C-alpha positions in Angstrom: 0.0 0.0 0.0 1.7 3.1 -1.1 0.9 6.6 -0.2 -0.1 5.9 3.5 -0.8 9.1 5.3 0.7 10.1 8.6 -2.5 9.4 10.5 -2.7 5.9 9.2 1.1 5.1 10.3 0.3 6.8 13.7 -2.7 4.4 14.2 -0.4 1.3 13.6 2.3 2.5 16.1 3.5 -0.1 18.5 2.5 0.6 22.1 4.5 -1.1 24.8 2.6 -3.5 27.1 3.3 -1.3 30.3 1.9 1.7 28.5 -1.2 -0.2 27.2 -1.8 -1.6 30.8 -1.6 1.9 32.3 -4.0 3.3 29.7 -6.4 0.5 30.3 -6.3 1.1 34.2 -6.8 4.8 33.6 -9.8 4.2 31.3 -11.3 1.7 33.8 -11.8 4.4 36.3 -13.8 6.5 33.8 -16.4 3.8 32.9 -19.1 5.1 35.0 -21.7 3.1 37.2 -20.5 -0.3 36.1 -20.0 -2.0 39.5 -23.3 -0.7 40.8 -25.2 -1.8 37.8 -23.7 -5.3 38.0 -24.8 -5.5 41.7 -28.4 -4.3 40.9 -28.7 -6.8 37.9 -27.4 -9.8 40.0 -29.7 -8.9 42.9 -32.7 -8.6 40.5 -31.8 -12.1 39.0 -31.4 -13.7 42.4 -34.6 -12.1 43.6 -36.5 -13.3 40.5 -35.3 -16.8 41.1 -36.2 -16.8 44.7 -39.5 -15.2 44.0 -40.4 -17.8 41.4 -39.4 -20.6 43.6 -41.4 -19.3 46.4 -44.5 -18.9 44.2 -44.1 -22.3 42.4 -43.5 -24.3 45.6 -47.2 -23.6 46.5 -48.2 -25.7 43.4 -46.4 -28.8 44.4 -48.9 -31.6 45.0 -48.4 -34.5 47.3 -50.2 -37.6 46.0 
């Protein structure tokens, strides 16, 4: 590929692993309410399963 632009060559620049990990750690702090959302979703799923179990156990019939 001839005639590559400076922007294209910059995008393909090698980034050392230490710099990449540092950038990833810095970006993780700016992700927003990820942990809170995970906790809320897990609590909703567990609550739904327990609620279904509680309601459905009443339909159990002993012969």
